C-alpha positions in Angstrom: 16.1 24.8 237.9 17.1 28.4 238.2 19.5 30.1 240.5 19.2 33.3 242.4 21.8 35.6 243.8 22.1 33.3 246.8 22.9 30.4 244.6 19.5 28.7 245.4 18.3 26.4 242.7 14.6 26.0 242.0 13.2 23.3 239.7 11.4 24.2 236.5 8.6 21.7 237.2 8.2 21.9 240.9 8.3 25.7 241.2 7.0 26.8 237.9 5.9 30.3 239.1 9.2 30.9 240.9 11.1 29.5 237.9 9.4 31.9 235.5 10.0 35.0 237.6 13.6 34.0 238.2 14.1 33.2 234.5 12.8 36.6 233.6 15.2 38.3 235.9 18.1 36.2 234.6 17.2 36.8 231.0 17.3 40.5 231.5 20.6 40.3 233.3 21.9 38.0 230.7 21.0 40.5 228.0 23.1 43.2 229.8 26.0 41.1 231.1 26.1 37.9 228.9 29.1 39.2 226.9 31.1 39.2 230.2 30.8 35.4 230.4 33.0 32.9 228.6 31.7 31.7 225.3 30.9 28.1 226.4 29.3 29.3 229.7 27.2 31.8 227.8 25.9 29.2 225.4 25.1 26.7 228.1 23.2 29.3 230.1 21.4 30.6 227.1 20.4 27.0 226.1 19.1 26.4 229.6 17.2 29.7 230.2 16.3 31.0 226.8 16.0 27.8 224.8 14.4 25.9 227.7 16.7 22.8 227.2 17.0 20.3 230.0 20.2 19.6 231.8 20.4 16.2 230.1 20.0 17.7 226.7 22.7 20.3 227.3 25.0 17.7 228.8 24.7 15.5 225.7 25.3 18.5 223.4 28.5 19.6 225.2 29.8 16.3 226.4 29.4 17.2 230.0 27.7 15.5 233.0 24.3 16.8 234.2 26.1 17.9 237.4 28.6 19.9 235.3 25.8 21.7 233.5 24.0 22.3 236.8 27.2 23.8 238.2 27.7 26.1 235.2 24.1 27.3 235.3 24.3 27.9 239.1 27.6 29.8 238.9 26.4 31.8 235.9 23.2 32.9 237.5 25.1 34.0 240.6 27.6 35.9 238.5 24.8 37.7 236.6 23.2 38.8 239.9 26.7 39.9 241.1 27.2 42.0 238.0 23.8 43.7 238.5 24.4 44.3 242.2 27.6 46.1 241.3 26.6 47.9 238.1 22.8 48.3 238.3 22.5 48.6 234.5 19.3 46.7 234.2 17.7 48.7 237.1 18.7 52.0 235.5 17.5 50.9 232.1 14.1 49.9 233.5 13.8 53.3 235.2 14.7 55.1 232.0 12.0 53.1 230.1 9.4 53.9 232.8 10.4 57.6 232.8 10.2 57.8 229.0 6.8 56.1 229.0 5.6 58.6 231.6 6.8 61.5 229.5 5.1 60.0 226.4 1.8 59.5 228.3 1.7 62.9 229.8 2.7 64.7 226.6 0.0 62.7 224.7 -2.6 63.6 227.2 -1.6 67.3 227.0 -1.7 67.2 223.2 -5.2 65.8 223.4 -6.3 68.5 225.9 -4.7 71.3 223.8 -5.7 70.0 220.4 -5.7 72.5 217.5 -3.3 74.9 219.3 0.4 75.5 219.0 1.0 74.1 222.5 -0.9 71.0 221.6 1.2 70.5 218.5 4.4 70.9 220.6 3.1 68.4 223.1 2.4 66.0 220.3 6.0 66.3 219.0 7.2 65.7 222.6 5.0 62.6 222.8 6.3 61.3 219.4 9.9 62.0 220.5 9.4 60.0 223.7 7.8 57.2 221.7 10.9 57.1 219.5 13.1 57.0 222.6 11.1 54.1 223.9 11.4 52.3 220.6 15.2 52.8 220.6 15.5 51.4 224.1 13.8 48.2 223.1 
C-alpha cells in the first residue's frame, strides 16, 4: 500500500511496479520533510516505506489497529506531497544535482580535449569541484 497526493492507496503486492515508483517518491519527500511530522507518525511511516514492514507488524508494534496504521500512512503520504507542492525542495534539489553533473561532465570532457594545457588543467579543477559539490549533495 502506498499513497499518492490524491490519497489513493495501492497495494505492495498487487501493484508492485506502481508501489516501487510511489515509494521512491515518498522516500525522497520523507527525507526532506520527515522532520515536519510528529514523532510517532514519522516512525510509522518510516517502518512502512523504508523498513518494508506490513500494516499488521506495525499495528502490533505500536498497539494500533491495521486500519489505524493505514490511516496514518495515507495521511502522511498526502502530507508529504502537500509539502512538496508548496515548497518544491525535492524538485529543486534534483535540478541542482542534474546541473552539477552536467557541469562536471562538460568540464571533464573539456579537460580531456585540452589535456596538457593550462586551460585543460583549469577545466579539470572545475570538474573536480563539481564532483565535490555532487558528493556534498548526496
